[in-house]
C-alpha positions as CSV (number, residue, x, y, z in Angstrom):
1,M,34.8,20.7,94.3
2,T,32.4,18.5,92.5
3,E,29.7,20.2,90.4
4,A,26.3,18.5,90.5
5,M,25.2,19.8,87.1
6,L,26.9,21.8,84.4
7,G,25.2,23.8,81.7
8,F,26.3,24.0,78.0
9,I,24.7,26.4,75.6
10,G,25.8,26.3,71.9
11,L,26.4,22.9,70.3
12,G,27.8,23.7,66.9
13,N,31.1,22.5,65.3
14,M,33.1,23.5,68.4
15,G,30.6,23.4,71.2
16,G,29.1,20.0,70.3
17,P,32.3,18.0,70.7
18,M,33.4,20.1,73.6
19,A,30.2,19.1,75.4
20,V,30.8,15.5,74.5
21,N,34.2,15.5,76.1
22,L,32.9,17.3,79.2
23,A,30.2,14.6,79.6
24,A,32.7,11.8,78.8
25,A,34.8,13.0,81.8
26,G,31.8,12.1,84.1
27,N,30.1,15.4,84.3
28,A,26.3,15.7,84.3
29,L,25.1,18.2,81.7
30,I,22.1,20.1,80.8
31,C,22.3,21.5,77.2
32,Y,20.6,24.0,75.0
33,D,21.0,24.9,71.4
34,A,18.7,27.2,69.5
35,S,19.1,25.2,66.3
36,G,18.1,21.9,68.0
37,T,19.2,20.5,71.3
38,A,18.1,16.8,70.9
39,E,20.1,16.2,67.7
40,R,23.3,17.9,69.1
41,A,23.5,17.2,72.8
42,P,25.8,14.4,74.1
43,D,24.2,11.0,75.0
44,G,22.8,11.1,78.5
45,A,22.7,14.9,78.7
46,Q,19.5,16.6,79.8
47,H,17.8,18.8,77.1
48,A,16.7,22.2,78.1
49,S,14.0,24.2,76.3
50,S,15.7,27.5,76.8
51,A,18.8,29.2,78.2
52,A,16.7,30.2,81.3
53,E,16.1,26.5,82.1
54,V,19.8,25.9,82.0
55,A,20.3,28.8,84.4
56,E,17.8,27.2,86.8
57,K,19.6,23.8,86.9
58,A,23.3,24.5,86.6
59,A,25.7,26.5,88.8
60,I,28.3,26.7,86.0
61,V,27.2,27.4,82.4
62,F,29.5,27.3,79.3
63,L,28.7,29.4,76.3
64,C,30.0,28.5,72.9
65,L,28.2,30.8,70.5
66,P,28.7,32.5,67.1
67,D,29.7,35.9,68.3
68,G,29.8,38.4,71.2
69,P,26.4,40.0,70.7
70,I,24.7,36.6,70.8
71,A,26.7,35.6,73.9
72,N,25.7,38.9,75.6
73,K,22.1,38.2,74.7
74,V,22.2,34.7,76.2
75,A,24.0,36.0,79.3
76,G,21.0,38.4,79.8
77,E,18.6,35.4,79.5
78,L,20.6,33.6,82.2
79,M,20.4,36.6,84.5
80,A,16.7,37.0,83.9
81,A,15.8,33.3,84.8
82,P,13.3,33.5,87.7
83,A,14.7,30.6,89.7
84,R,18.3,30.8,88.5
85,I,21.1,29.1,90.4
86,V,23.9,29.9,88.0
87,E,27.0,31.3,89.7
88,V,29.5,31.3,86.9
89,V,29.5,31.8,83.1
90,V,32.4,30.5,81.1
91,D,32.4,32.1,77.7
92,N,34.1,30.0,75.0
93,T,32.7,32.3,72.3
94,T,35.3,34.4,70.3
95,S,34.4,38.0,70.6
96,G,36.1,41.3,71.2
97,A,37.7,42.3,74.5
98,N,35.2,45.2,74.9
99,E,32.3,42.8,74.3
100,A,33.7,40.4,77.0
101,R,34.1,43.3,79.4
102,A,30.5,44.3,78.7
103,T,29.2,40.8,79.4
104,H,31.3,40.6,82.6
105,D,29.9,43.9,83.9
106,M,26.4,43.0,83.1
107,L,26.6,39.6,84.9
108,A,28.4,41.2,87.9
109,E,25.3,43.3,88.6
110,T,23.6,40.1,89.7
111,G,26.6,38.5,91.3
112,I,27.4,36.0,88.5
113,A,31.1,35.5,87.9
114,Y,32.4,35.5,84.4
115,A,35.4,33.9,82.7
116,D,36.2,34.8,79.1
117,A,37.8,31.6,77.7
118,P,37.9,31.4,73.9
119,V,39.4,28.3,72.3
120,S,41.8,27.5,69.4
121,G,42.4,24.3,67.6
122,G,39.5,23.8,65.2
123,A,36.8,21.2,65.1
124,S,39.4,18.4,65.1
125,G,40.9,19.7,68.3
126,A,37.4,20.0,69.8
127,R,36.8,16.4,69.0
128,A,40.1,15.2,70.4
129,G,40.0,17.4,73.5
130,T,43.3,19.0,72.5
131,L,42.1,22.6,72.2
132,A,44.0,25.6,73.6
133,M,41.8,27.6,75.9
134,M,42.8,31.2,76.9
135,V,41.1,31.9,80.2
136,A,40.9,35.3,81.9
137,T,39.4,35.2,85.4
138,S,40.5,35.3,89.1
139,D,43.0,32.8,90.4
140,A,40.3,31.2,92.7
141,L,37.8,30.8,89.9
142,Y,40.4,29.3,87.6
143,T,41.4,26.8,90.2
144,R,37.7,25.8,90.5
145,L,37.3,25.6,86.7
146,E,40.5,23.9,85.6
147,P,39.4,20.3,86.2
148,L,36.4,21.0,84.0
149,L,38.4,22.7,81.3
150,L,41.1,20.0,80.8
151,P,38.8,17.3,79.3
152,M,37.9,19.8,76.5
153,A,41.2,21.7,76.3
154,K,44.3,19.9,77.4
155,N,46.2,23.1,76.6
156,A,44.1,25.4,78.8
157,R,46.1,28.4,80.0
158,H,45.3,31.1,82.7
159,V,46.3,34.1,80.7
160,G,45.0,37.0,82.8
161,R,42.8,38.2,85.6
162,E,41.0,41.0,83.8
163,P,37.9,40.4,81.7
164,G,38.7,40.7,78.0
165,Q,42.3,39.4,78.3
166,G,41.3,35.9,77.1
167,M,39.6,37.4,74.1
168,A,42.6,39.6,73.4
169,M,44.9,36.5,73.5
170,K,42.6,34.6,71.1
171,L,42.5,37.5,68.6
172,L,46.2,38.0,68.5
173,N,46.6,34.2,68.0
174,N,44.1,34.2,65.1
175,F,45.9,37.2,63.5
176,L,49.1,35.1,63.6
177,S,47.3,32.0,62.3
178,G,45.7,34.0,59.4
179,M,49.1,35.5,58.5
180,A,50.8,32.1,58.6
181,M,48.1,30.6,56.3
182,A,48.3,33.5,53.8
183,A,52.2,33.6,53.8
184,T,52.5,29.9,53.6
185,S,50.1,29.8,50.6
186,E,52.2,32.4,48.8
187,A,55.4,30.6,49.6
188,I,54.2,27.2,48.4
189,A,52.7,28.8,45.2
190,F,56.2,30.2,44.6
191,G,57.8,26.8,45.1
192,A,55.3,25.2,42.8
193,R,56.3,27.7,40.1
194,Q,59.9,26.6,40.6
195,G,58.8,23.0,40.0
196,L,59.0,21.9,43.7
197,D,56.7,19.3,44.9
198,M,54.2,20.4,47.6
199,A,54.9,17.4,49.9
200,T,58.6,18.1,49.6
201,I,58.1,21.7,50.5
202,I,56.0,20.8,53.6
203,D,58.5,18.2,54.7
204,T,61.5,20.5,54.4
205,V,60.0,23.6,55.9
206,S,58.5,21.7,58.8
207,V,62.1,21.1,60.1
208,S,63.4,24.5,59.1
209,S,63.1,28.0,60.5
210,G,60.0,28.9,58.5
211,T,57.8,26.3,60.1
212,N,54.3,27.1,61.5
213,T,51.0,25.2,62.0
214,A,50.0,25.9,58.5
215,I,53.0,23.8,57.4
216,T,52.7,21.1,60.1
217,D,48.9,20.8,60.2
218,K,46.8,22.6,57.7
219,F,48.7,21.9,54.5
220,P,49.5,18.2,55.0
221,K,46.1,17.3,56.4
222,R,43.7,19.6,54.6
223,I,45.3,21.2,51.6
224,L,47.6,18.6,50.1
225,S,44.7,16.1,50.2
226,E,42.4,18.8,48.8
227,S,39.8,18.0,51.5
228,F,39.7,21.6,52.7
229,D,37.8,20.4,55.8
230,S,39.2,22.2,58.8
231,G,35.7,23.2,59.9
232,F,36.8,26.8,60.4
233,A,35.1,29.1,57.9
234,T,36.6,32.0,56.0
235,R,33.9,34.2,57.4
236,L,35.0,33.3,60.9
237,M,38.6,34.1,60.2
238,T,37.5,37.4,58.6
239,K,35.3,38.2,61.6
240,D,38.2,37.5,64.1
241,L,40.6,39.7,62.0
242,Q,38.1,42.5,61.9
243,L,37.8,42.3,65.7
244,Y,41.6,42.4,66.0
245,V,42.0,45.4,63.7
246,D,39.2,47.2,65.5
247,S,40.8,46.6,68.8
248,C,44.2,47.8,67.5
249,K,42.5,51.0,66.3
250,Q,40.9,51.6,69.7
251,L,44.3,51.2,71.4
252,D,46.3,52.9,68.7
253,A,48.4,49.7,68.5
254,P,50.4,48.8,65.4
255,R,48.2,47.4,62.7
256,R,49.9,47.8,59.3
257,L,50.2,44.1,58.6
258,S,46.8,43.2,60.1
259,E,44.9,45.8,58.1
260,T,46.6,44.6,54.9
261,L,45.9,41.0,55.7
262,L,42.2,41.7,56.4
263,E,41.5,44.0,53.4
264,Q,43.6,42.4,50.7
265,V,43.5,38.7,51.6
266,W,40.9,37.4,53.9
267,G,38.3,40.1,53.2
268,Q,38.7,39.6,49.5
269,M,38.5,35.8,49.8
270,L,35.2,36.2,51.8
271,V,33.8,38.2,48.9
272,D,35.0,35.7,46.2
273,M,34.4,32.5,48.2
274,P,31.8,33.3,50.9
275,A,31.0,29.7,51.8
276,S,34.6,28.5,51.9
277,D,36.7,26.7,54.5
278,F,39.7,28.9,55.5
279,T,42.1,26.2,54.2
280,E,40.9,27.1,50.7
281,I,43.2,30.1,51.0
282,Y,45.7,28.1,48.9
283,P,43.6,27.7,45.7
284,F,42.4,31.3,46.3
285,T,46.0,32.5,46.3
286,L,46.7,30.6,43.1
287,T,43.8,32.2,41.2
288,R,43.5,35.7,42.7
289,D,46.2,37.4,40.6
290,K,45.3,35.8,37.3
């Protein structure tokens, strides 16, 4: 099925390049960003003056917003548009599973379908179109959406059929990512105290059983170079971990490691380095116990 016009709301570090890739695949877009649409929208895209205008011109609307409450608010604006034609909302925001279910239920009252579809891979992955996307929706809707998702996220996966399952997958992924970054930082700091070269540690562990994306991507590209420019802020990692821990508490799921990681590592880093990129976990690790 060919879509005449797609909507995209939220053109920040992730949404901006995602919209560029969606447009580059030949899709007509109408975009809106509360912080300035004209400066952020892809070349050739129409610029909307509000979320409601997007709802009136696009049957499928993508949201890539800072958090769940904002996504829920924008979804309400789409619903309230007087001449809306929107049929589907694809939510690329990272929020909690409960927030995703609330947005789904709200949209369902007016017959608008919802897919929670958070992404992983950082700003570089958004630019390259190599994001992972964890999509929870019906089989039929995923089939309709998949051709639109792949230009933005070549690693799109249909992870479930119930609202909130995509968000749950993203939160457990970010718990694992946050743990890997913290553990790898401590391990490399230990190696440095033993006189081992960081590049040698990275090269050796990358082909050993301790490998992870911190070793294969973040340390060689962002930390060894001291650029610390992943584009993913410490405050976002802390937010995602808080959502994960809160969800674990609601479900009475195991959370000993995640609570420790949140309270003693990322939460403390946010206090000490509030404007930091999350790859600055390594210098934070080096100084925190001194």
